[in-house]
Every structure is written in structure tokens, then in C-alpha cells.
N, C-alpha and C positions, 0 to 999 in steps of 0.2 A: 248386810250388817249383822254382826254377832256381838252379843253382850251376855255375860254370865252372872246369874244371881245365885249366890250360895243358898243351899237348901235352908239355912237358918236366917236368911235375909228377912228384914222386917216386912217387906212387901208380901212375903209368903206366909206370914203368921196369921192365925185366925183373928177375926174381929167380930164383936157383937154389934149388929146394926139394927137397932130397935128390937123387933121380935125375931130377927133373922140372924142365925149364926153363919157368917161367911167364912169359908175355909181359907181365904187369903184376902189381901187388900188390893188386888189388881182387878178392878171391875171392868166389864165391857160397857163402853159408852153407847148411848142410843145412836143408831145409824139408819137413816132413811134409805131404803133399798128399792122402792117403787116396783114391788113384785106382787102386790095384792091384786085381787080381782077388782073389776070395775065398781062393784057394789061395796067395796071395803073389806070383803072377807079375806083374811090372810091366805097366802098361797099354800098349795099342798106341799110345797118344798120347805115351808117355814119351820116346821117341827124339826126337820133334819138340820137345817141351818143353825138354829139355836142350840139344839142338843149337841151338835159337834163342838160347841164352845162352852159346854157346861162346866169346864174347869175354872172359869172365871169366878172370882169371889162372889159377885152378883152380876147377872146379866141385866142390863136395862134395855128394854126392847126399843125398837124404832118408834117414833112418835105416832100416836094413835088417836084418831078423832073421837071426841066425846059425844058427838051428835052428827046427824046428817048435814047440818049447816055449819059445822065447825071445821071441816076440811076444805079441800079445793086449792091448796097451794101448789101441789104437784100431782102428777098422774099416778094412779095405782098405789095410793097409800092406804093403810088399814084403818078400820074403825072398831069400836067396842060399844055399839049401841043397838045391836039386834041380837036375837037368839042365835042366829047362824054365826055371827062374829064371836059370840061368847063360846059357842061349841068349838070353833076352830082354835081359839086361844086356849081352851081347855086341853086340846090335843097337844099344843105346843108346851104348855106348862107341864103336862104329864111326861112328855118326852125329855124335857130338861131334868125333871126330878128323877126320872129313871136312870139318868147318868150321874146322879148325885149333885146336881146343880141347884142354884137359886135364881129366881127371875122376878123382876119388877116390871110392870107394864107402864110405859110413859104415856101420860094423858095430855092431849093438847087441843087448843083451839087456835086456828091460824089467823083469825081476825082479818086485817087488811091485806094479808098475803094471799088471800083467795082470789081466784079468777073465775068468773061466771061460766066460762066454757068448760071448766073442770068441776066446779061445785054445783052448777045448775041453778044457782041463785046469786043474790047480791052479797057483796062482802061488807063486813061491819067492823067498826073500830071505835076507839074512844072519841075520835074526832074525824072530820071529813078531810083527811090529809092522805094523799096517795103515797105509797112507797115508790121511790124512783128506781124501780126494778122491772125486769121482764120475767116471764115464766113460760115453760113449754106447755102448750095446750094441744088438743087433738089437731088443730089446724096450723100449728107452728108456734114460734116464739112470739109472745105478745106482751105489751106493757100492762102492769097491774092498774086496775081502775081506781077512781076515787071511791073510797068506801062510804057507807052511810054511818053517821055517828049514832051509836046506840042510845036509845032513850033510857033514862034512869030506871024506869019500871021494868025494862027488859033484862037488866043485869042479874036479877035474882034467878031468872031462867038459865043463864049461863052457869051460875054457881050450881044450880040443881043438876045440870047436865054433867058436870064434873063429878058430883056426888053419885049420880046413878051409874056413871061409867066405872067409878071405883068399886062400887058394889058388884057390878058384873065381872070386873077383873078378879076380885077375890073369890067370887063364886066359881069362876073358871079355874081356880087353883093357883093363881099367882101369889107369890110370897108377899107382894106389896105393889104399890104404885108410886111413880114419880110424877109430880105435877110439873108441867113444862112452863116455867115462868121466864124463859130466856130466848135468845136468838131472834128477837124481833117479832115474836108471835103475840097473841092477844094480851096475855097477862103482862108481858114486857112492854107492849104498847101503852097500857094503862100506867105502868110504872114510870115511863119516860117523861122527863120534864120538857121535852121538845115535841114529841108526837101527841101527847095528851094535852089538849087545850081546853078541857072541860071547865065549867064553872059550878058544877054541882058538887056533891059530896065525894065524887070519884076523881076530882081534878083539883089542881092548885097546889096545895101543900104536900110535902112528902107523905104525911099520914094519909091524906086523901088518895094520893096516887098509889099508895100501898094497899088500899082498902080491898080491891078486888082480889088480889093475890091472897091476902090474909083471909078473906071470906071463903075462898075456895079451899084453902088449907083447913080452915076450921070445919067446913062442911064435910070434907072428906074424912078428917079425923073422927068426927062424930059418927060417920057411917061405918068405917072399917077399923078404927083404932089408930092411935098415934104411932104405934110401933110398926105399922105397915106403910107409913107415908114418908116419902122424900120430896124435896123441892129442889128444882134446878133453877139457877139464876145466872146471868152473865153481865155483871156490872160494867157499864161503860162500853159493852160490846156492841158493835155496829151491825151485827147480824140482822138481816131482813131490813136494812136501811133504818133501823131505830138508833137514834143518837141520844146521849145524855150529857148535859153540861155538868151536873153534879152526879158523879158515879158512886156516891156513898150514901147521901141523905135518905133516899127512898128505901134503900136496903136496910139501913138502920131502923127505919120505921117498920119495915116488914118483920125484921128479927124481933124488935121490941114487942110486937103483937103476937107472934107465933112461938117464940122460944118457950114460954110457959107450957105449951102443949107437949113438949118433949117428943117431937117427931123423930123418925128413924135417922134422918141425915139431911144435911144441906149439901147440894152438889153445885159447885161453883166453877163455871167456865171462865177462865181468866189467865192472863199471862202473869206468872208470879213476879216478873220483873216490873210490872206496872206499879206506879207509885201508890195507887189505891189498894193494892192487894193486902198489905199489912193491916190497913184499917178494916177492910172487909173481914179478914181472918179474925181480927180482934173482937168482932161483934158476936161471934158464934161460939158457944161453949160446948156444943154437942158434937156428934160425929160429922166430920168435915171431909168431903170428897172433892178432890181437885181434878179438873180437866183442863189441860193447857191448850186444847183446841188444835184444829188442823193446820193452822198457820205456823205452828211451832213443831219441829220434829220431836217426837217423844224421846225424852232423855231418861232412861230407866235408872241411871246412876243418880240423877238429881231427885227423881221421885223416891228412890230408896233413902236418900239422905233426908228428905223432907219427913218421911215416916219416922226415921231414926230420931230426928229432933223433936218429934211431936207436933210439927207444923201442920201436918195433915193426918187424917185417920186412914185414908185410902186414896187411890188414884183411879180415874176412869180413862181408859184408852180406847180409841175407836179403830183406826185403820190397822193397827197391829193385830187386833183380834179378827178383823175382817179377813185378812190375808193369812192368818195363822191360827187355825182352830185349836192347835196344841201349843199355844203361845207359852204357857207355863213350862211345859216340858222343854221347849227350845231354850228358854232363858236359863233353866237349871243346867242344861247340858252345854250351854254356850254355842248352840247351833245357829247357823245362818237363818235369818227370817225371810219368808217369802215376801216379795214386793207386791203391793196391791195393784191390780189391773184397773186403772181409772176408767177405761172404756166400758167396763162391765158393772160399774157402781149402780147404775139405775136401769140397766138393760133387763128385759124379761128372760126367764129361763134359768137353768142351773149354772151356766158358765159364769165364773167369778162370784158364785154364790155358795154352792155346796161342793165345789170341785177343787178347792185349794188343797194341795197335798200335805198330809201330816208326815212327821219323821218316819213313822212306821211304814207308810206307803213308799216314801222316798228310798228306804233301805231294803225294801222287800226284794227277795231274790226273783229274778226274771225267769219265767218258764218258757220252754221252747214251744 
């Protein structure tokens, strides 16, 4: 596939994102790659992987656990809760900055998506309702268990974990953090009017279901400043087997509470053809980043038109950056894009991770 963006295209113009000056509006979306060490320390290859893609306006890293009990959805995902984690992320941030890039660390808690054979402990959620999904464990594919409903008194500890992880991320040199409130993970589970069956102040009304996400955003802003904080949501998205009957109400409640904070951006994973998209877009007056998701082929022409119209501030794309470290150059030149190798998405090692060819490599003269 080839598509050409004029050098004066709106997607290629700079944009101020909170405290960060992004050189263009084509961001790299967070992508789980399952290459971290067993203890959550990022791979030795991660600095090269991310720095190869430093031409993105902003890189949003793979989802990263905020505590030892926050992960466990998939094998070999990273964390940001130990000194060693922080040291490795500092190397990654430095490598990206050395190439002139900007990078935000995505913070997550997987909630009921965890499996004890991966996490080493119990899974927790707003309510004791299991996700109707399986995950790959060291002993093979297994169904996810019924989680334990969090006690009200425990929730402050979850908020504190996000706050502490954000501090570590910024201390490691990250330009900011993105709070993961989407794709069926813990904050999304609390937001859902189906999965969340609580009767305390974190359940029931949209304002109550919005409470945890809002408290996390508020705590992280208090710790590192609003200009370094983004939030990702996926209204109506069934990722992680989370469903929502009302795909707007809880997000209106979230926005009403956090918009006065003036955070760096709102990152929305949504099909713009969905009926609710216009309503969600109308809620947010700040920097708005659209991600159309993996179920929809990336349409750069459409994204360009959205930026032109002012419908979005920037677009986040995943697989295109995964397979094309030099995506911006390829779009400007109208060059063919590498196709992503699905078989290596979550495989260990460099194959399908740091070995996708750039145009410079593809046209380099062969030596005898």
C-alpha cells in the first residue's frame, strides 16, 4: 500500500500537547509486544525499538503495570514500579530523545484481565464478574478466573499506585504519561454500566462509575503536572469483554470532572462512523487524539481530512509504525509500506521488533 502526504499536510504540522511540542500529528499508538523480562523489566532491545520510531509526533509506549499486582494479563509485559524498571525506562527515554523524539509512558492496571499463573496472585475488579476470555499462560491457553471485587478501602491504594508510577516515569525522563482507561482494563471496568455492579460510591450512576478514572487523573496531575498527562478511553469498545449499554454518559461524567485540570490530551479509541463519536468529540475542548483501532484499516487520507477540519488534533496509529520505523518518510515520498508480520507481534527476540527495513536500508547498494 502506498499513500503520499504532502510535506505541508496538516498531519505533518507541529502541535503543542500540554508541555510537549510534537513535531507532527501522527502519533505512535501503544502496542503490547510481550518482550519484557519476567520481572517486568523492559527488554534490552526496547531502547532501539522505540528510538527507531522517534519521528512519530509522540510515541505512546506499550501498556506498563503500575504495581506488582496490576499486571498479569499477558506474558512478558513491562512494569514501572521498581528501581530497575525505572532505570531501563530511563535508557529508553534517553534513546528516543537522542533521536529528537517525544515519548509518553502508558500506565495500566489490568483488573479482571489478569490470570494468577501470570500475575502470581488473584485478579481484582469492580465486581466479581469474569471476562469471557482466555489468555496465554506458561502452561497454555486458559480461561480468565472470576475476580475478587475490590473493597472500597482498597481503591485509594490503586490510585496511589498510578501516582507513584507516574512519578517514576517522569523521573526516568519520560515527557509524560498516558493513563489507560480503555480496552477492558481496570479503569474501563469501573466505567462500564455492565461490568460494574457496585453499590458503593464507585458504582451505579455515571458520576460514580467515573470516579476511579477521575481520581487517578487528579492524583497523577497533582504529582507530575497536567501538561504531562494524557488519558485514553474507548467508549462502547468491547475490548477485554467489557460492554457498555450507554457509551456516552460515563464519559461525559469523566470529562466534566477532569476537563478543568487542562490535561495534555484525550486519546479516544473509536470508530468515527459510530453514532456516539460526534457526542464524545463534542464533550472535549482540549487536544483530541483519535485512534480508529486495529479492526479498521488506517486511512491516512481520512485522518488528514479530520485534522484539516479541526475534528481531531492528532491521530495515533499502531501497526503502521510497528512495521515502518520510518513511516513519516514513507508517507512523504509515497513509498510502499512494510506489511506487519503478525506471527512476531508477541514473540521474543529481535525478529519483527527491530528488524523492519527502512527505506535507507531497502535502497542501500549491495556489496560483493
